[in-house]
C-alpha positions in Angstrom: 132.6 127.9 82.3 130.5 125.5 80.5 128.2 123.2 82.3 127.4 119.9 80.2 123.8 118.6 81.8 124.3 115.2 80.8 127.7 114.7 82.5 127.0 116.6 85.7 123.8 115.5 86.5 123.3 112.0 87.9 120.4 110.3 86.7 118.4 107.8 88.9 119.0 104.0 88.5 115.4 103.1 87.1 116.4 105.7 84.3 119.6 104.2 83.5 118.0 100.4 83.4 114.6 101.3 81.3 115.4 104.7 79.3 112.9 103.8 76.7 110.2 103.4 79.3 111.1 106.4 81.3 110.8 108.6 78.1 107.4 107.0 77.1 106.2 107.8 80.6 107.1 111.7 80.1 105.4 111.7 76.7 102.4 110.3 78.0 102.4 112.7 81.2 103.1 115.7 79.1 100.1 114.7 76.9 98.0 114.4 79.7 98.8 117.8 80.9 98.3 119.2 77.3 95.0 117.5 77.2 93.8 118.6 80.5 94.9 122.3 79.6 93.1 122.3 76.4 89.8 120.2 77.5 86.7 122.6 77.2 84.9 122.2 80.8 83.2 125.3 81.4 82.2 124.3 85.0 81.1 121.0 86.7 77.4 120.9 87.3 75.9 118.8 89.8 72.7 117.2 88.6 69.5 117.8 90.8 68.2 115.4 92.8 64.5 114.5 92.6 62.6 112.7 95.4 60.7 109.8 93.9 57.3 109.2 95.4 55.8 105.9 95.4 
């Protein structure tokens, strides 16, 4: 039993109207996720607040 993904799955109307824009958005999202995974953030530090006298 063969399952042909592209024939069996019904794509939304927006994908059929704008396929290039859809794939550009997919590539940008994948790039964003990969960038966030490989970002080198050790921890988020809250700066100390000082009181100004004057």
